[in-house]
N, C-alpha and C positions, 0 to 999 in steps of 0.2 A: 503495499499499499503506499511505498515510497517514493514510487517511481521507478525511472529506468536506471539499470546498473551494467555498466560496461566490466563484463570478468570475462576471464579465460576458464574454459574447461579443466577441473584437475585432472592428473593423470598419476599413477601409480608405477614407478621403476622398481624394477626387482634387482638384487644382487648381482642376478646372472646376466644382466644387460637387458631384460626384455621388459617393455614397456605395454601395461595393462590399459586398454582405452576405457573410458564411460560408457557404459550401455543403458538402454533407455530403462532396464530395470533399477537402476542404479539411482537414476533420475525420479523416478517415481516413487520409488521407497523415501526419498529425501525431501520430498513435497515439492517435486517441480513437475510442470508438466510441458513436454516439447512441442513447439510450434510447427519446426521445420524437421526435416528428416535428418539432417545432420547437424541438428541441436545450436544452429545459428541464434535462434530466439528460443528463450524459456520463459515460463510463467509458475510463481507460486501458486499452488492450487489455492491458498488462502484467500489469494486476488480474486480465483473464481468463484469460490463461495461468498465472497463478500458482495461481488456483483450479481449473483443471482439473488441472494438475501434483498438488494437494492432493487432489482426490478421487480419482486415480488410485493415487498414493500411501499417503494414508489413506483408503481409502473409506467408512469410517464416518463422517468429519466431515460435519456437517450444514450446510446453507445459513445456518442462525440463528446458528450458532457462529462462523461466518465473517464475517459480518455484524457479530455482537457484537465481533470481535476488532478489526473495522475502526472501530466506533465508540469502541471504548477510544481506538485511534490517533488519532482525531480530538480527543478531551479532552487525549490525553497531550500535543498541540500547541496546546492553547490555544484550540480552535476549538469550536465547538458543532453540534448539528444531526443529525437520526437519517437513518437510510439503508435504504430500502424495499428490503426482501428480495424481494418479488414482481416489482419491477420490474428489480431486478439478475438474478434467475433468467432472466426472459423475454429482457432483452438477452444474457446470455451465452447463451441456447440459440439465439437469432439469429444470433450470432457463430460459434458452433461449427457450424451449419449452411453458412453462408458459407466456413468454413474446409473444411469437407467437399465442396462445390463445386469451390473451387481444387485440392484434393488430387485430386479426379478429373481434372483438368487436367492434375496432375503424372503421372500413371497411376499412383497410389497406391492398391492393393488392401486395406483394411484387414482384410479377413476372407478373405484366402489365404496358405498358408505357401509361402513361397520355395524350401524343401528339399523340398516334396511336390508340386509342380508341374511337369509334368504327371502326374506318376503318384506317387499316395498308398498306402505300405504299409498303413495302419489308421485307422480312426475310432474312438474312444472315444464312447460316450453314456450319460449318467445325468442324474438330475434333482436339484436343489437344492431343498429344502420349505421352506429359511429366507427364499427369496426371496418371501414370500406379500406381499399388499397387501389393506388393510382395505377394506370396501365403503363405509364411511363416506367416506373421503376421496376427495373428488372427482377400422417401422423398415430401420431397415435390417437390424440385427442379428436382432430377435425377428421372428418369422415373423407375419404377419396372422391375429389370432385366429380372424375368420371362415373364413379358408381352412382353418386348421387343425381348426376344428369340423366344417366341412362335410366333410372328408376321414375325420374320426373317425366321422363318423354314415354316412358311404357304408360305411367298414369293418365297422361295427357291424351295418349293415342288411344287407349282402350275404353275411356271415358269421355263423353262429350262435357265441356267444362264452359263455365259463364266468364267470360273475360270481365266484367264488372266488378264494382265494389259491393260489399258485403252488406246488408243491412240489418239492421237490430230495430224491429219498430220503424219509428223515423229518422232514426240515425244511421249514417253509414261508417265505415272501419275500412281504413288503409288495409290494414292488417288481414283483413277477412276477405282474400282474393282467393278465386279458384285458379286463375292464370293471369299472368301478364307477360310481357315480352322483355327480352334482355334491354339493361338500361344503354343508351345510345351518349351517354355521357363519357368523361374521361375516367370513369371507374371501370376496376377489371371486379374485384368481390365487392359487391356492395353493404355487406355485413354478415353476422355470422348469428345462425340460431343454433341455440344451446338448451340442452337438458340437463334439469338438476333435480334433485331430490327434496322433500320438505326439510333437509338440515342444510340445504346450502351446498352439497357437494356436487360438484360437476360431474355428469356423466357421460354426456356424448356432444360433440356440436358438428356443425358444416358450415361452406361457406355458402352464401346466399349469392345468386346472380341475377336474379328476376324478382328482388321484393321480399315482402313476408307473403309469399303464397301458401296453400294449404298443403301441397306434396311434400314442402319440408317438414312441418312436423309430422305428417304422415311418416316421412322414412324414418325419422327419430321413434317414434312410437313403435317402428315394425323394429328396429333395432335393440328396444329394450323390453319388447314381449316376452321374451324368456325371463325376465326378472319377476314375475306373477305381480305386476302392479295393479293395485285396485283401481286407482284415481287417476284421470288423466288431466292435468290443469292446463287451460290457457286463457288469455284474455278474450278470444272470440269464439268460446266453444260451441255456443249456441246456431254459430254458421258452420263450423266445422265438424261438428257431430252430424247432422244432416247429410253434408259432404262425404263423410266417411262412408255412412251407409249405402249411399249411393255407389261410391266405389266398390265396396263390397257387393253389391250386386252385379259387377263389370267382373270383379277379379275375387271369386271366392276364396282364394288361398291367404286373403287376410281377414278372413270372419275371425279368426281369433282376436283381432284388434278391437272387435265390441264388446270383447268380456271386461276389459276395462269401463271404468263409468265416468260420465262427463263431470267438469268441474269448473265452474266461472270464477274466476280469479275475484276475490273478496274484493279489493279496490277496484279494479276495472269494472266490477259490476256496477258502482256507482254512477258510471256513466254508461249505462245500458238503460234501458226502459225498466220500468217498475217489475211490470209482469215478467220481463226475461231474468232479473234477480231472483224473483220467486221461485221461478222454476228450474234455474241452471245454477244459481250461487251456491258456492262451497257452504256457505253457513247452514243451507237446508238439505245438505247432503248426509243421510243417515250413514254413519260409519266413518265419516271423514274426520272427526275429532278436530280441533282449532286450526287445522291447516290453511293457509290463507291463499296457496298459490301464486303468490308473489315472491318467492325466492329468488326466480331469475333477475328480479331487479335489484336485489340485493348483490349477486354475481356482476350484473352491469355496471354496478357503481364502481367495482373493481376492473373490469374490462376495458372499460369505457375511457379510463385512464392509460392503458395501453395504445389507446388508439392513436395517440398523439405521436409515437414513434411508428407504428406498425404501417401507418398508410404510405410509408416512404421505404418500407422494406422490400426487399424481392418475396417473391412467392413462397421458396423454400425455409428462408430466415424467419419469415413473418408465422408459418406453420411452426416452426421449431420453437420459435419464443413465446408464442400463447401458449404451446404445449407446457413449456417448461413453467410459466407462470401459472396456468389452469391446474397443475400439479402441486407447486409450491401453495397457492389458495387451498386444495383438498388435505394437504399435510396440516396447516393450521387448524382445518375443520377438525379433522380426525385426532388431532392433539388435546383440542379442548372438548371433545365431545362428551365426556363424562361430567364435567361440570355444564356445557349446556342443557343436557337432559336433567341433570338436577335441579337446575335454577327453571327448566320448564315445568317440571313435578311439581316443584313449590308454590311457583305461579298459577299453576292449574289448580291446585287445589285452595288457594286463597280467593279465586276467583269463582270457584263453584259457590263457596260461601257467600262472596257478594251476589251473585246472580240469582239465589235463592232467595235472599233477600228482598230484592229486587222486584222479582215475580212475586211474591209474597205482598209486597208493598201495592205494586200496581192491581193486583187481583181484590184485594181490599179497597183500596179507592173506588174500584169499579163493580164492587158487592157481586164477586163472581165465584161460584162453586168450581170443583173441580171438573164436572161432567160438563159445565158450559164453557170452561176453558178449552177443553178439548172439542168441543163442538164448534169454536170458533174456529181453531186449528185449523179443521176439516174445511171450515167455509172458505178459508185464505186459499188452501190447495185447491180446491175445485174451482175457486174463482180464477186461480191461473189459467186453466184449461180452455176458459171462455173467450169471446171475440169482443172486442170493443169497438163502438161505432163513432168515427171522427168523420170532421166537416174538413175542408180545406184549409181552414183557417186554424183549425184545432191540430191537425197534422204538421202546417208550417210552425205553429209554435213549439211543438215537442221537438220538430227536426232540429230548429235552430236551437233548440236548449241543448240537446246531445251534441250537437256538433260543436259547440263553444266549450262544453265539458271536455270533450274528446280532444280538443285541441289544447285546450292548457295541460290535460294530463300528458301531452306528447312535447309541449313545447322545451323541458329540458332532458326528458328521458330519451327522445328518438331523434332530436335536432342535433347534430354536430358542430354547428358553428352559429353566428351573429346574424347571417344572411337568411338561414332558414328560420331561426327566430323572429326576424323582422318580418318576413312573410305571413308567418303565422300570427303575429300580434295585429298585423294589418287586417287579415281575416276575420280575427275574432272581433277588431274595433267595427269592423263593417256589418258582420251578423248581429252585434249586439243593438245596432242602431236598429236592424231590420227586426229583430226582437220587440224591441220598445214601440215600433209602428204596431207589429202584428197585436202586441198586450192590448193598446190602446183600442184597436178595433174590435177586440174580442171583450173589453169591459165596458166598451158603448153597447153592447147588444146584450149583456146578459144581467141578472140582477145582482144584487149585492154581495150574496154570498158564494157566487160564482165567481167572482172577479179575481184576478191573478195580481200578484205583487209586481212591483217595478223589477227589471232585467238584474239588478246588483242582489237585490233581496232573493229574486227566483233562483240566480246563479250560486247562493251561498250553501242552498239547500242541496242535499244528496238526493237522487229518488224521489224529486218533488212529486208529490200525490194530486194527480190532475183531477179536477172535479169533474170531468166526463167520464172518467173511468171509476174513480170511490165514489160509489152511492151509499146513501145511509150511514151506517156506522162501521164501514169497510176500512177504516184509516184507523179505529180503536181497534179492531179486530189485529189489523198488521202489527200493532205495536204490542198485541200480547202474543201474537204468533212470533215476532222478533225473539221476545224474552226465553220463550218454551223451547226454541230452537238452540239457542245460544246456551242456556243450561244444559240441554241434551248433548250438544256438542263438547261442552266442557267434561261433562262427566265419562264421555266417550275418549277423550282425551287422557285424562287420568289411566284409563286400562291401555291405551295405544303407548304411552310412555314407558310403562312399567315393560311391555313388549319388547319396545326398543332397547331397554336397558339389558333385558335379557338376551336379546341377540348381540348386543355390542359384547357382552362378556363372553359368549357362545364364539363369536367371531375371533375376537382375539385369543381365546383357549385354541382354536383350530390353528391358528397361525403359528404360536408355538410348537403345536404338537407337528405340523408341518416341517419347522425349522428343526426341530428333535429327532424326527424321523431321516431327513437328509444328513443331519450331522452322523447319525449313528451308521447310516449307509457308508457314507465317507471314512470313518474311522474302521469299519468292519470290513471294506473292499480291499481284499489282499489280492484279488486275481485281476483287477483292472476292470472290471464288469460294470462299474459305475459310470454315470451320464458323464464324469469328469476323468473321464481315462486319459485324453490327450495332455491332462496337467501332469509336471513332474512333481517330484516329491516337496520341493519349496513352495511350488503352487499350490498344493495339496494342504499345506500347513497353514498359507495363508488364508485359504477359503474357508478352511475349519476355525480359523481366528475371528474372521470377521463374521462367521455366522453364529459362535458364541456371542461376541458382542449385540449382534442382533436379538440373539434371544435374550440375554440380559435384558434390552431396551423393552422389548415386548412385555416380559415378565414384570418388570417395574412400571409398565405403564396398567398393565392387569390388576396390580397389587393397590396402585393407585387409586383405579377405577371402583375396584371393589369397596374400599375404603370410603370413598365419595357416596357410592350407591346407598353401602349400608347406612350411614349416619342419616342421609336424607329419607330414605323409604322407612328407616327403623323411627325416625320420629314421626312419621305418619301412622306408624302400628300397620305398614303393610308387609306380608309376609316375602321373605327373599328366598323361599324354596322353588322360586320358578326358575332361578339361576342353573342348577342341575341337581341331581341328586348328592353329589360330592358336598353342598355345603353344609347339611349337618355336621360331618364330620371335620368340615374346615375350622368350626368355631372352637375345636379343642388343641387345634394343629397349630405349630409356631409358625413364624413369619418364613424361615426357611423351607418349611414343607409346604406352604403356600406358592411360593415361588417355582418349585417343583413340579406344580401341578403341569 
């Protein structure tokens, strides 16, 4: 980290006159990584680990800025010389690949959530339009572009598709398209579509070349179908699911995808119509717990910062760098998973008590009995399946309301520059004026009870209750319905978290078991029949060393997670016998015996 040094390679001179040159194994053992074949340039491995940590902690930091910092450090200590950024990046990516191969020996799954294995509750899919790349700039995580393109062409060729925007009620969604042409602008990749679990762990991604069309999440859903996912979360699932059903009619091999259940993201549902939220909204889906379906937005807050640099990278470097940053993000998530689940459980128990009091308070104010509450819930569910009658003015007001809400939502999440945000703000201003005129026309023709508030007050409310949709006491029934659904989801979440805790513990135990089995095979393989038969004795000893170190790390994480889960779940008087049948004997065993499991 102190910049460039101009040094000579050491050599060993024997008394017999023979000179022993430095080999690549000598350099690697000493903590150096060669950038050239003849070792003209060497990098400290510590420099690469620091650069990797910085790219994960500060994704927007460029390679040029890092190299400039190293050159300043060189001058600070009285030395001179330039540092080639291209050479450093190439050597760093080679080191990262070697590190990835070593992690495979350690049974490290970079894009797998320990708490969602083998049963995953929900997967959320969304696009990030900020991660584009310019054409002029000459994985494992991102899917192969040719494979994705072939799948998209197959879907479009098999099914007839509608090239227009998807509509939800009176509102239009840019991300709800069945088809779109490739952009004619100076962009190559227009963004990235990613899939994450409900813990924010990145699972899979692909490059977008035609905007956010339905075929992209369909490809990701197909790739993740083997993980027994229960819910498929999307910000436009109300349009995507009918599309999926139409595709399955023409492509019966995709029928298994319908085993998942549709889930409209909680926050995006606020910009959908009221009836759409009631039917598709995640808060009203039985068995979903408190999954919000917006986990991709959390990941995008990280990936969007990487877009500052990735748009100028070559295709290969951009793919490698995004994969490195995604695996680093997942590593941090996995390391903090026990604390995350513990906090989620505590918060869920607290919210159950609060939601119970709120529901009791509301029913007391309305003087409702339990059977009446259930009848109101049933009335709201039946109401969503009915049709509403709107005139042209009412449809215009609802369309303008939803359009402004959607553009405000996209203002900073999907816009990568000030020019795009400026265009959105101008559209919002024009539509606000049109909404004000439409509201005045509506209020002039209706009674006092059916008048609408001014645009600013109207837009401050999510899912406004339109007087032409809500008749009688439907709004009060909706309030009771929301309270009942929230309490039901919180109670489900309590059991879901306990199940995920169990899966997390079992996953770490299985990883430790695989490492132990591999170590036993390696130590007991005297005939060279193991998969590492190409290794020399020194290499075999080195592999055993790193395997034992990895096993110690996994056992330490397992012991820490066990302590965390016991303290939290024990305080809530929940049994821990669900972890495994071995837990009873572990209560009386020593710490060393626990680590040896």
